[in-house]
Each structure stands twice: as C-alpha cells, then as structure tokens.
C-alpha positions in Angstrom: 0.0 0.0 0.0 2.6 2.5 1.1 6.3 2.6 0.2 8.9 5.0 1.7 11.9 6.0 -0.4 15.2 5.7 1.5 16.5 9.0 0.1 15.3 12.1 -1.7 13.7 11.9 -5.1 13.1 14.0 -8.2 9.6 14.3 -9.8 9.5 14.9 -13.5 6.5 16.5 -15.2 4.5 15.6 -12.1 4.3 12.0 -13.0 7.7 10.3 -12.9 9.7 9.6 -9.8 13.5 9.4 -10.1 15.1 8.3 -6.8 18.2 10.2 -5.7 21.2 7.8 -6.1 24.6 7.5 -7.8 23.0 7.2 -11.2 20.5 10.0 -10.8 22.3 12.7 -12.8 22.8 10.4 -15.8 19.1 9.3 -15.7 17.9 12.9 -15.4 20.2 14.1 -18.2 18.9 11.5 -20.6 15.2 12.3 -19.8 15.5 16.1 -19.7 17.9 16.5 -22.7 19.2 19.6 -20.9 21.5 20.4 -18.0 20.5 18.8 -14.8 19.4 21.3 -12.2 21.0 21.1 -8.7 19.0 19.8 -5.8 18.7 23.3 -4.5 17.3 24.6 -7.8 15.0 21.6 -8.3 13.6 22.1 -4.7 12.3 25.5 -5.9 10.0 23.5 -8.3 7.8 22.3 -5.5 4.4 23.9 -4.7 5.4 24.4 -1.1 8.5 26.4 -2.0 6.5 28.9 -4.1 3.9 29.5 -1.4 6.5 29.9 1.3 8.4 32.3 -1.0 5.3 34.4 -1.5 4.7 34.7 2.2 8.3 35.2 3.4 9.3 38.7 4.4 13.0 38.0 5.3 14.5 37.9 1.8 16.3 34.8 2.8 14.6 31.5 2.0 16.7 29.6 4.5 15.5 31.7 7.4 11.8 32.3 6.9 9.8 35.1 8.4 6.2 34.3 7.4 3.1 36.4 7.5 -0.2 34.6 7.1 -3.3 35.7 5.2 -5.8 34.6 7.9 -5.9 33.3 11.4 -8.3 30.9 13.1 -9.1 29.9 16.7 -11.8 28.1 18.6 -13.3 28.7 22.0 -10.7 26.7 23.9 -7.9 28.9 22.7 -9.1 32.3 21.5 -9.6 33.8 25.0 -6.0 33.2 26.1 -4.7 34.4 22.7 -6.6 37.7 22.8 -5.8 38.2 26.5 -2.1 37.8 25.7 -2.3 40.1 22.7 -4.3 42.7 24.7 -1.6 42.6 27.4 1.0 43.2 24.6 -0.7 46.2 23.0 -3.3 44.9 20.6 -5.5 47.6 19.0 -6.9 45.9 15.9 -6.7 42.5 14.2 -4.3 43.3 11.3 -5.6 40.3 9.2 -8.9 38.4 9.2 -9.2 36.5 12.5 -12.0 34.0 12.8 -13.3 32.9 16.2 -15.3 29.7 16.1 -17.1 28.0 18.9 -17.0 24.3 18.4 -15.1 22.9 21.4 -16.8 24.4 24.5 -20.1 24.4 22.7 -21.9 22.4 25.4 -22.8 25.0 28.0 -24.0 22.3 30.4 -21.4 22.3 33.2 -19.3 24.8 35.1 -22.0 27.4 35.5 -21.7 30.2 33.0 -18.1 29.4 32.0 -18.5 28.3 28.4 -21.1 30.8 27.3 -19.1 33.6 29.0 -16.1 32.6 26.7 -18.4 32.9 23.7 -19.6 36.4 24.6 -15.9 37.3 25.1 -15.3 36.2 21.6 -18.3 38.0 20.1 -17.4 41.3 21.7 -13.7 40.9 20.9 -14.6 40.3 17.2 -16.6 43.5 17.3 -13.9 45.5 19.1 -10.9 44.4 17.1 -12.5 43.7 13.7 -12.9 39.9 13.5 -15.4 37.2 12.6 -17.4 35.3 15.2 -19.0 31.9 14.4 -21.6 31.0 17.0 -21.7 27.5 18.7 -23.1 24.5 16.7 -22.8 26.3 13.3 -19.5 24.6 12.1 -16.4 23.0 13.4 -13.4 25.3 13.0 -11.9 23.5 10.0 -15.0 22.9 8.0 -15.9 26.7 8.3 -12.3 27.4 7.1 -12.7 25.1 4.1 -16.1 26.5 3.2 -15.4 30.2 3.8 -11.7 30.9 4.3 -9.4 28.7 2.2 -7.9 30.0 -1.0 -5.4 28.8 -3.6 -1.8 29.7 -2.7 -2.9 31.3 0.6 -1.5 30.5 4.1 -3.6 30.2 7.3 -2.4 29.9 10.8 -4.7 28.3 13.4 -4.5 27.6 17.1 -5.6 24.0 16.6 -3.3 21.2 15.5 -5.5 20.0 12.7 -5.4 23.3 10.8 -4.9 21.6 7.4 -6.4 22.9 4.2 -3.8 21.6 1.8 -6.2 19.8 -0.4 -7.8 23.1 -1.3 -4.4 24.6 -2.2 -4.0 26.4 1.1 -0.9 25.8 3.2 -2.2 25.8 6.8 -0.4 25.3 10.1 -1.6 24.5 13.6 0.4 26.3 16.3 0.3 27.3 19.9 -1.5 30.5 20.8 1.6 32.7 21.2 2.4 32.2 17.5 -1.0 33.7 16.6 -0.3 36.5 19.1 2.8 37.4 17.1 0.7 37.6 13.9 -1.9 39.8 15.7 0.9 42.1 16.6 2.1 42.2 13.0 5.1 40.1 13.8 6.3 37.0 11.9 6.4 33.3 12.2 10.1 32.4 12.1 11.3 29.0 11.0 14.1 27.5 9.0 13.1 26.5 5.5 11.4 23.1 6.2 12.1 20.0 4.2 9.4 18.9 1.7 8.4 15.3 1.3 6.4 14.2 -1.7 3.4 11.9 -1.3 2.8 10.3 -4.7 -0.8 8.9 -5.0 -1.5 6.5 -7.8 -4.4 4.2 -8.6 -8.1 4.4 -7.5 -9.5 3.4 -4.1 -11.6 0.2 -3.9 -15.3 0.6 -3.3 -15.9 1.0 0.4 -12.5 2.4 1.1 -12.6 5.9 2.5 -10.2 8.8 3.2 -9.5 7.7 6.8 -8.3 4.3 5.5 -5.7 6.0 3.3 -4.7 8.4 6.0 -4.2 5.7 8.6 -2.2 3.6 6.1 0.2 6.6 5.7 0.3 7.4 9.4 1.1 3.8 10.3 4.2 4.0 8.0 5.7 7.4 8.9 4.9 8.3 12.5 7.3 6.1 14.5 10.3 6.6 12.2 9.8 10.4 12.0 9.9 10.3 8.2 7.9 13.6 7.9 8.5 15.1 11.3 8.3 19.0 11.1 8.4 18.7 7.3 5.8 19.7 4.6 3.9 16.9 2.9 3.2 17.7 -0.8 0.6 15.5 -2.5 1.2 14.8 -6.1 0.5 12.0 -8.6 -2.0 10.7 -11.1 -4.1 9.1 -8.4 -5.3 12.5 -7.1 -7.6 12.8 -10.1 -9.4 9.8 -8.9 -10.3 11.4 -5.6 -13.2 13.8 -4.8 -12.5 17.0 -3.0 -14.1 15.6 0.2 -11.9 12.5 -0.1 -8.7 14.6 -0.4 -9.8 16.8 2.5 -10.3 13.6 4.7 -6.8 12.5 4.0 -5.3 15.9 4.4 -6.7 16.7 7.8 -5.1 13.6 9.3 -1.6 14.6 8.2 -1.3 16.3 11.6 -1.0 12.8 13.1 2.2 12.2 11.1 3.8 15.1 13.0 4.4 17.0 9.8 4.5 20.8 9.8 2.0 21.4 7.1 0.6 19.9 3.8 -0.2 21.1 0.3 -1.8 19.3 -2.7 -1.7 19.9 -6.5 -5.1 21.3 -7.5 -7.3 20.6 -10.5 -10.9 21.0 -11.8 -12.2 19.0 -8.8 -11.0 21.7 -6.5 -12.1 24.4 -8.9 -15.6 23.0 -8.7 -15.4 22.9 -4.8 -14.8 26.7 -4.8 -17.6 27.2 -7.3 -20.0 25.2 -5.3 -19.2 27.4 -2.3 -19.6 30.6 -4.2 -16.0 31.6 -4.1 -14.7 30.7 -7.5 -12.2 33.6 -7.4 -10.3 31.7 -4.7 -9.3 28.9 -6.9 -5.7 28.7 -8.1 -4.2 25.9 -10.1 -1.2 24.6 -8.3 1.3 22.1 -9.8 5.0 21.3 -9.6 7.5 22.6 -12.1 8.9 20.3 -14.8 11.5 19.2 -12.3 10.9 19.2 -8.5 13.1 17.8 -5.8 11.8 16.3 -2.6 13.7 15.4 0.5 11.8 12.1 0.7 9.0 10.4 -1.2 6.0 8.4 0.0 4.5 6.2 -2.7 0.8 5.2 -2.1 -1.0 2.8 -4.3 -4.6 3.7 -3.6 -6.0 0.6 -5.2 -4.2 -1.6 -2.6 -5.4 0.3 0.5 -7.8 -1.8 2.5 -10.2 -0.7 5.3 -8.0 0.2 8.3 -8.2 0.5 12.0 -6.0 2.4 14.4 -6.1 0.5 17.7 -5.8 2.2 21.1 -4.0 4.4 22.0 -2.4 6.1 19.0 -3.4 6.8 15.4 -0.2 5.1 14.3 -1.2 1.7 15.9 -2.6 0.6 12.6 -3.8 -2.7 11.1 -6.1 -3.6 8.2 -9.5 -4.7 9.6 -8.9 -7.9 7.6 -5.6 -8.5 9.5 -7.2 -7.7 12.8 -10.1 -10.1 12.3 -7.8 -12.9 11.2 -5.4 -12.5 14.2 -7.9 -11.2 16.7 -6.6 -12.5 20.0 -2.9 -12.0 19.3 -3.4 -8.4 18.2 -5.7 -7.6 21.1 -3.1 -9.0 23.5 -0.4 -6.9 21.9 -2.5 -3.8 22.2 -3.1 -4.5 25.8 0.6 -4.8 26.3 1.3 -1.5 24.6 -1.5 0.1 26.7 0.3 -0.7 29.9 2.9 1.8 28.9 0.4 4.6 28.2 -1.8 3.8 31.3 1.0 3.1 33.7 -0.9 0.2 35.2 -3.2 2.6 37.0 -6.3 0.7 35.8 -7.2 -2.7 34.6 -7.5 -2.7 30.8 -8.5 -5.5 28.5 -9.7 -5.8 24.9 -9.9 -9.5 24.7 -13.2 -9.5 26.5 -14.7 -7.8 23.5 -14.5 -11.0 21.5 -17.9 -12.7 21.2 -18.3 -15.9 19.2 -14.9 -15.2 17.5 -15.8 -11.7 16.5 -14.9 -8.3 17.9 -17.9 -6.4 19.4 -17.8 -2.7 20.0 -20.1 -0.6 22.1 -20.1 2.7 20.3 -19.6 4.3 16.9 -19.0 8.0 16.2 -18.7 9.8 12.9 -17.8 13.4 13.7 -15.7 16.5 13.4 -13.2 17.9 10.9 -12.3 14.3 9.8 -15.5 12.3 9.8 -18.3 14.9 9.5 -17.9 15.6 5.8 -20.8 15.4 3.4 -19.6 12.3 1.4 -18.6 10.4 4.5 -22.1 10.8 6.0 -23.9 10.1 2.7 -22.0 6.9 2.2 -22.7 5.9 5.8 -26.4 6.6 5.3 -26.4 4.4 2.2 -24.9 1.5 4.1 -27.5 1.9 6.9 -30.4 2.4 4.6 -33.1 -0.1 5.8 -30.8 -1.6 8.4 -30.9 -1.4 12.2 -28.1 -0.9 14.7 -29.9 -3.1 17.1 -31.3 -2.7 20.6 -28.2 -3.9 22.5 -25.2 -1.9 23.9 -24.0 -0.5 20.5 -24.9 3.1 19.8 -24.1 5.3 16.8 -23.8 9.1 16.8 -23.2 11.3 13.7 -22.1 14.9 13.8 -22.2 16.8 10.4 -19.2 19.2 10.3 -21.3 22.3 9.6 -24.9 23.4 9.4 -24.8 23.8 5.6 -23.8 20.1 5.4 -26.5 19.2 7.9 -29.1 21.1 5.9 -28.2 19.3 2.6 -28.2 15.9 4.4 -31.7 16.7 5.5 -32.8 17.7 2.0 -31.3 14.6 0.3 -32.8 12.2 2.8 -29.5 10.9 4.3 -30.5 12.0 7.8 -33.7 10.1 7.6 -31.8 6.9 6.6 -29.5 7.3 9.6 -32.2 8.0 12.1 -34.3 5.2 10.7 -31.5 2.8 11.5 -31.2 4.0 15.1 -28.4 6.6 14.8 -28.5 9.9 16.6 -27.6 12.9 14.5 -26.2 15.9 16.4 -25.0 19.4 15.6 -21.5 20.4 14.6 -19.2 19.9 17.6 -15.6 18.7 18.2 -16.4 17.0 21.5 -15.8 13.4 20.3 -12.3 14.3 19.4 -11.3 15.5 22.8 -13.5 13.9 25.3 -16.6 16.1 25.7 -19.9 14.2 25.2 -20.4 10.6 24.1 -18.2 9.2 26.9 -18.5 5.4 26.7 -19.2 3.2 29.7 -16.3 1.9 31.7 -14.2 -0.6 29.7 -16.2 0.1 26.6 -14.6 0.2 23.1 -15.6 3.0 20.7 -14.8 3.2 17.0 -14.6 6.7 15.6 -14.0 8.6 12.4 -12.4 11.4 14.3 -8.8 12.6 14.6 -7.2 11.0 17.7 -7.5 8.0 20.0 -5.1 9.0 22.8 -5.9 7.7 26.3 -8.9 9.5 27.9 -9.6 11.2 24.5 -13.1 9.7 24.8 -13.7 11.3 28.3 -12.8 8.5 30.8 -10.8 9.4 33.9 -8.0 7.2 35.0 -7.7 9.0 38.3 -11.3 7.8 39.1 -10.6 4.3 38.0 -12.4 4.7 34.7 -11.1 3.5 31.4 -12.6 3.3 27.9 -10.7 3.2 24.6 -11.1 4.4 21.0 -10.1 2.9 17.7 -10.0 5.1 14.6 -11.8 3.9 11.5 -13.4 5.3 8.4 -17.1 6.3 8.4 -17.9 3.6 5.9 -16.6 0.7 8.0 -18.2 2.2 11.1 -21.5 2.2 9.3 -20.9 -1.4 8.2 -20.2 -2.3 11.8 -23.3 -0.5 12.8 -25.4 -2.4 10.2 -23.8 -5.6 11.7 -25.1 -4.5 15.1 -21.7 -3.7 16.6 -19.6 -6.6 15.2 -16.5 -5.2 13.5 -17.0 -5.2 9.8 -15.1 -3.7 6.9 -17.1 -1.7 4.4 -15.6 -3.7 1.6 -17.2 -6.9 3.0 -20.7 -5.7 2.2 -22.5 -4.9 -1.1 -23.8 -1.3 -1.2 -25.2 0.8 -3.9 -23.7 4.2 -3.1 -25.9 7.0 -4.4 -23.2 9.7 -4.3 -25.6 12.6 -4.3 -24.3 16.0 -5.4 -23.6 18.6 -2.8 -25.3 22.0 -2.9 -24.0 24.6 -0.5 -26.4 27.0 1.1 -24.6 29.8 3.1 -27.9 31.4 4.3 -27.4 30.2 7.8 -24.0 31.8 7.9 -25.4 35.1 6.5 -28.0 35.0 9.2 -25.9 34.0 12.2 -22.2 34.7 11.7 -20.9 38.1 12.8 -18.5 39.5 10.2 -16.9 42.9 10.9 -15.5 43.0 7.4 -12.3 44.0 9.1 -13.7 47.1 10.6 -12.8 47.5 14.3 -15.1 49.3 16.8 -13.0 50.6 19.7 -16.1 51.7 21.6 -17.2 48.1 22.2 -16.5 46.8 25.7 -15.3 43.2 26.0 -17.5 41.1 28.2 -15.6 39.2 30.9 -17.0 36.3 32.8 -15.8 35.5 36.3 -13.7 32.6 35.0 -11.8 34.7 32.5 -8.5 35.6 34.2 -5.4 37.5 33.2 -2.0 35.7 33.0 -0.1 35.8 36.2 3.2 37.8 36.3 6.3 36.0 35.0 9.8 37.3 35.7 12.8 37.6 33.4 15.4 34.9 33.3 17.9 35.1 36.2 21.7 34.8 36.0 21.6 31.3 37.3 18.9 28.6 37.6 18.1 26.0 40.2 15.4 23.6 39.2 13.9 20.6 40.8 12.8 17.6 38.8 9.2 17.0 39.8 8.1 14.5 37.2 9.9 11.9 35.2 8.1 10.3 32.2 9.7 7.5 30.3 6.9 6.7 27.8 8.2 6.7 24.2 5.9 9.6 23.5 4.1 12.0 25.8 1.0 13.7 24.3 -0.3 17.1 25.1 -3.4 15.4 26.5 -1.2 13.8 29.1 0.5 17.1 29.9 -2.8 18.9 30.2 -5.9 16.7 29.9 -8.8 17.7 27.5 -12.4 17.0 28.2 -14.0 18.7 31.2 -10.8 20.7 31.9 -11.5 22.7 28.8 -14.0 24.9 30.7 -11.0 26.3 32.5 -8.9 27.2 29.4 -9.7 30.9 30.0 -8.5 30.7 33.6 -4.7 30.0 33.7 -4.5 29.4 37.4 -7.6 27.3 37.5 -6.5 25.2 34.6 -3.0 24.7 36.0 -4.5 22.5 38.8 -5.1 19.8 36.1 -1.6 19.7 34.8 -0.4 16.1 34.4 -3.3 15.1 36.5 -3.9 11.9 34.6 -0.2 11.0 34.1 1.4 12.1 37.3 -1.2 13.2 40.0 1.6 14.3 42.4 3.0 16.8 39.9 0.9 19.8 40.9 1.7 19.5 44.6 5.4 19.1 44.0 5.6 22.0 41.6 3.7 24.3 44.0 6.2 23.4 46.8 9.0 24.7 44.6 7.0 27.7 43.5 6.4 28.8 47.1 10.2 28.8 47.6 10.6 31.0 44.5 7.9 33.3 45.6 9.7 33.7 48.9 12.9 34.5 47.1 11.2 37.2 45.0 9.9 38.8 48.2 13.5 38.9 49.6 12.9 36.1 52.0 14.9 33.0 52.5 13.5 30.2 50.3 14.2 27.6 52.9 11.4 29.2 55.0 9.0 27.6 52.5 11.1 24.6 51.5 13.7 23.5 54.0 15.4 21.0 51.7 16.7 23.9 49.6 19.1 25.1 52.4 21.7 22.3 52.0 21.3 22.4 48.2 22.2 26.1 48.2 25.1 25.6 50.7 26.7 23.1 48.4 26.3 25.2 45.3 27.7 28.3 47.0 30.8 26.3 48.2 31.7 26.0 44.5 30.2 29.2 43.1 30.9 32.1 45.4 28.9 34.7 43.5 25.7 32.6 43.5 23.0 33.9 45.9 19.2 34.0 46.2 19.1 37.4 44.4 20.6 36.1 41.1 19.4 32.5 41.1 15.8 31.7 40.1 14.2 28.6 41.6 11.8 26.6 39.5 10.5 23.1 38.6 11.1 21.0 35.5 9.9 17.7 34.1 11.7 15.1 32.1 10.0 13.3 29.2 11.5 11.2 26.5 9.5 12.8 23.6 6.9 15.3 24.8 4.4 17.3 22.8 2.7 15.0 20.4 -0.8 16.0 19.5 -2.7 19.2 20.1 -1.3 22.6 19.4 -2.8 23.9 22.7 -0.3 26.2 24.4 -1.7 25.3 27.8 0.4 22.1 27.7 3.3 24.4 28.3 1.8 27.5 30.0 0.2 25.5 32.8 3.7 24.3 33.8 4.9 27.9 33.7 1.9 29.1 35.8 3.1 26.5 38.4 6.6 27.8 38.4 8.1 25.6 35.6 11.3 27.0 34.2 12.3 24.3 31.7 11.6 20.9 30.1 14.2 18.3 29.6 13.7 15.8 26.8 15.6 13.5 24.5 13.7 15.2 21.7 10.4 17.2 21.2 7.6 15.5 19.3 6.6 18.6 17.5 7.9 22.1 16.7 4.7 23.7 18.1 5.2 22.2 21.6 8.8 23.4 21.7 7.6 26.9 20.5 5.0 26.9 23.2 7.8 26.3 25.8 9.9 29.1 24.5 7.0 31.6 24.2 6.1 31.0 27.8 9.7 31.6 28.9 10.7 28.0 29.5 14.0 26.5 28.3 13.5 23.6 25.9 16.5 21.5 27.1 17.7 18.4 25.2 19.7 15.7 26.8 21.4 12.7 25.1 19.4 9.5 24.8 21.3 7.6 27.4 21.1 6.9 31.1 20.0 10.1 32.9 22.4 11.7 35.3 19.4 12.8 37.5 16.2 11.3 38.8 12.8 12.5 39.9 13.3 14.7 43.0 16.8 15.8 42.2 17.9 19.4 42.0 19.7 20.6 38.9 21.9 23.8 39.0 22.5 25.6 35.8 25.1 28.3 36.3 25.4 31.4 34.1 22.3 30.3 32.1 21.4 33.8 31.2 24.8 34.5 29.7 24.7 31.2 27.8 21.5 32.3 26.1 22.9 35.8 25.4 26.0 34.2 24.0 24.0 31.9 21.7 25.5 28.8 23.2 23.9 25.5 22.1 25.4 23.5 25.0 25.1 24.5 28.6 26.9 23.1 31.6 24.6 21.9 34.4 25.1 20.0 37.7 23.1 17.5 39.6 23.1 18.5 43.2 23.6 15.6 45.6 26.4 14.8 48.0 28.5 16.5 45.4 28.0 18.5 42.2 27.8 16.0 39.3 28.4 17.8 36.0 26.5 17.0 32.7 25.5 18.8 29.5 22.2 20.2 28.4 21.7 21.1 24.8 19.5 23.9 23.6 19.2 23.6 19.9 19.0 26.5 17.5 17.1 29.6 18.7 16.1 32.6 16.7 17.1 36.1 18.0 13.4 36.7 19.0 13.3 33.3 20.8 16.4 34.1 22.8 15.0 37.5 23.7 11.6 36.0 24.7 13.4 33.5 27.0 15.5 36.3 28.5 12.5 38.5 29.1 10.6 35.6 30.7 7.7 35.1 28.3 6.2 36.6 25.1 4.0 39.0 27.1 7.1 40.5 28.7 8.9 40.6 25.3 6.2 42.9 23.9 5.9 45.0 27.0 9.6 45.9 26.4 
C-alpha cells in the first residue's frame, strides 16, 4: 500500500519519480535532454516552495519570516490568545481572525463558564474587527474550508488540525503565542522546512474511504519520524481519482504524522469545490515545475489500500481490519501490552473480553468533526445503513455533520432520515468526540470513531477515578458497516452497497443569518464582556543569572502527548483561567506533579519577596550551601528557583499552548527531553519563557526529586550557546551537559524576558 523512499527523489512532469542515487544525474540528463538542475534549484520547483516564498518577508529562503493571510481559533484557545495580545498592546486585528465556537459548545457544566467565553469572543470580534461563528454552526476546520481557504494562501490556526492543503492552502496549527505574534504584526520564524512528496496513484476500492488512506500513511511514517516537522506535498496521477471531500479527509489527518503542514496539487475538482461554495475567485491551479526535488517520497497505491483500524492508544497503531479479524486474540493481546505503557498500570485494561463468538464487538460508533463529519462520509454511511438497524443492544451510533450547511443538505437529500431510521442519533457540529466532551462510553467500553485522535482519555474517561474506555479510529464507511452488523467489527468492503453519491449543494444562508463578520472594521467603543472565569495571565519574571530547578516529574513513555500534559475534556472549561486550569496539569499522568511544583513555586515566591526560600522549602538550604561552596557569586538574588519535568519525547498531539503554559503558571522553568515530538510544543515552551533543554538519549544523570543547578544560564542564552553546563546537586555536584538547539534572535529575547508578554511590554 505504502512505500517510503530511503533517500530524496526528483519528480519529472508531475508523473515520474527518479530516486536520488549515484545514477540520478545520468538518468535525469537522458530524460531532460538539458542540463540537470542542482537539488537546490529543483527544490524550488515544489508547490510548497512557491507558497512559502510568496509569504516570506525575510528575503532569505533559508531563514523564513512568514506572514499569514488569515488566522483561526476556537473557544478553547481564543480567549487566552486575545488576552495575551491585549496585554501586549493589541489595538486591531491586522488580518482576518476567525473565532469559532466548536469545542466548548456544550454549555452544560461549570455554571456560565462556556457561554461567557463565547460572549468574550463576540465582543472581541466587534472591538478588534474579527469574525465570530456561534456554537453549533460549524467545526473550525469545516468553516475554514467553506469560507476561508484560497489557492496559494496561508492560514495559521491555534488547533493542530489546521490543514487545508487539499484546497491549495498551506495551513499550520500552532500554539496561541504564535498567533499573538501575527496579531501584533510580527512574523512566524522558522528555518526552511524540508518537503516530502506523497505520490498517489491508482483508485480506491469501493468501500475504502479517506480515513483508511490516512491511517495507512500514518502507520508507516509516525514512528520513524519520516515527515516530522516537514511539509507533505501530495502529487501523482491518483489525485484525479479522488473527490475534494476524499482529499480533505486524508489531508486533515496529516497532523498525526507530526508534519509541519501539507499542500496538494489542484485541479478541476478543487475548482468545482470553490464554485459550489460561491468563491470561484479563490481557486488557483497549483502544480509542480517540470523538475521538482523532494527530501523524501511516500508512494501510495490507492488501489491496494484496505479498510484500516488504528487501535488504542495512537493513530499510528494501525492494522487492516482484515488482518485484525484474522489474528484477533494476538493483536488484542499486543494492544493490551502497549496500553500498559500509556496507562502506567493505573487501571485494569483489556480488549480480549470484546470477543464474542470469535468476532470483535464494539459498544459505540462515532462519525464526527473535521475528519469524519464531511458530506460524502455521511452520505455513504447513510447508504450503508439504509433499511438496516443498529440493534437494541449496547451498541450506539452518533453522527455529527461538520457544519450546518452540510447538515441542511443531508436533511434535504434524505441521508439524515436513513441514519435516524437505522437508530443513529444525529447531532450538531461539535468537536467533542475528538477531545472527550460528550459521548463518553461506559467503563471498559470500546468505541470506533471517524475522528482525529484516540489517545488515552480522549473519549472522556478518567484514569484517576478508576475509569477507562478506549477508541479505535476507522473510516465512516466501515463504522456504518459495523453498525449495520449491530456492533460486530465489519469492513465496508465486505458488504454490497449501492452508493448513491448525491451532489452537494452549499447554502450559506445560515452563515449570513448567524455569523458576525466585521468585514475587518474594528469598533474601539465596544467593551469586551468578561465572565468571572476569564482571568489574566499571572506575572512571569525575566530569566535570572543562574537557575536552580527541581525535577518534579519523570516520564519514560516513548511519546508523551499534550493530552497527558494537560488533559482535555472537562478541563476545557478552565482554558480561560490560567490558574484554575493549571490545577489539572499532568493530573492523569502524574497526579503528584501539581503539589510538588507548588512546593518549589512557594520557595521561588519567597525568594522574589526577599525572604529565605528555605522558610518555605527546608530542603533547599543544603542544596544552596553546596552550590555556594563551589560558586561564590551565587545567591538568592541572582538565582531563580523553578521546577522541571523530564519526558522522552513530549508534545505529540494538540497545538494547545496550555500544555506548556500550565507548567509555567506553576513555576516551571524548563523541560528536559531526548527530543520534542513537534515544533509547536517546543515553540510553546519558548513563548512561555521555559527553556527547551535536550539531553542525550542515554542513562539520565538525574532522577525525579533531584535538584539541577544551571550556572550562568542567562549569559549562555545571550552568547548563543547551544550546549550549557549543568550540575546534579547531591552529596557533590555532578556535571553534565544540556543542549538547547537553535534559537532565533526573537526566541532568545523571549526566554531572557521571561515570556512573550514581557517581550512585547519591552
């Protein structure tokens, strides 16, 4: 199905792949009949290069300073972003900024918390000149596809699944501080990313959907980091065999590969998409030059892709449904073994009890959100369930169209009636099933979902309360086939269905009636509405000359997700309250973290007030005595005290800045890792004034509870050092090395100032 090239590759005329090897120049010369371009010149022939070049303001394509055309956020992130920007001098949104309300849409818990955030968003859109999309109208990414995307444009969003590449828009999901920079007319600064080609050929089998193709790719590239922080560029003759909806469904899942962004060649299919949505002027034909060079190549034969399933607890834990059914008990046992790492043995977890009469039984199916809630996915699911019944047992099925216009058309063409007649429940546009709000299964239940992620607790269970449920990712078609089989796992290719493939008609009336669009005109007279749960960021001080940090959590999982750093679900109601949200930090992964971090923070607060830190934390006294015996100039005035965590590879998953900011609110001063899973998590650390330390992948010189002294850390940052001397404080000072990695000038200044807010305050 999927083949990874071991080296880079040239693409000729958009159709022929020439692998980069010793014979490549001779092969290219014979085919081109002209001089062979260098790799550097050929790399300019990619679609990605041209779009980045058009948005780069630095004049140097190796060191990009990008300005985006539009910005998007939802109601878990926009309050914190706007609060940060306001504290930094915001007067008007300089580019279109769209505030959607698709995460905290259920205003059912936490008093007035969620709707207060919505009113904050509406009044901010009026005051600063933005766009406000009310709850239940559209999930953030579907609204962007319908109303914001444009050929050759770039969009930055504060949600990790900000991906509109199939429509010719290069979009990136980042932490909130990166949007703050754009709101303050600053730039997004990165080195020129590598570009990996994804060559699609063939035509999908009947019953195979976009999630199947996406999972097949994710399963091949996640663990080996093949596309980590790179741009995936989709090319090949197979693209012509895919509808716009199908392409969109693959594209949105590229986030789970850990790539930076994605872009696709465009054609008449995408032109028609823009025409259907009344925005034909936004179409732009995008294609590679005659010769294009890619830093890697993923070859996908669509005709060989089979219905897939990503078992708990990661989208890369993939199998074909055929393979799973054929080796059921062995694969389930292996999944249970892997789960012990993610769950830490905190609850009993089994999947093998789901086997009934030799078949896998699931208790729940969900088709939802930016990945599953598309028009074609739901129409095909409805055709599969036409005249069927999901049964009257444990199995339930919920379907969430991704926008009200999609919902309206599904009502008009009868698809909703087919689904409801079979026993499915059809709900409004909402991202809840992707992050654990609503549709939480019963304890030990197994849910199959066409959504974006299946991390632990992503379905809403609480390990700390002894609850566990799990999610497997599948395509809507196979979920519907399973539903038609009353909960027994079934691939859509195993049933005979007459797919009606109705045409989509877009009606934007509901948006015209309900969406507030300032047309970019700010109204400074508007007062922003603040609910009692909307709080300002606490004060954060500049980096001190020296740093003393205590390791308060040590995580040795192969990957630590942002959901484990700051859980989603019910905690989302506190995303506008930095201090309140911080109480949930690492609560599911390390429940002792918050208490330990606060102990250290109390010592730091005492230091700032001119008191002796040992008055709050007595164990610090001998630590400082030992340090001062070796470093005479060190004292409480020039040495900040903070906490740190170690994780092997933290930051996979969501773009949410709170995975970092919550640590900072609790006095965190650094992370130490073997590597960072994503650029956006590392950026979040930096923007909140925390040092993103790297340590060699070997036996750690410290352990949980140890103090680490980093002398002259401020000077090291000022002097642009990439390696910093540190000491584990025990009976003696044990020296070791922390690496920093490359920092931009702005990133160094942000760390020195203490956080992005301080940086803009001057």
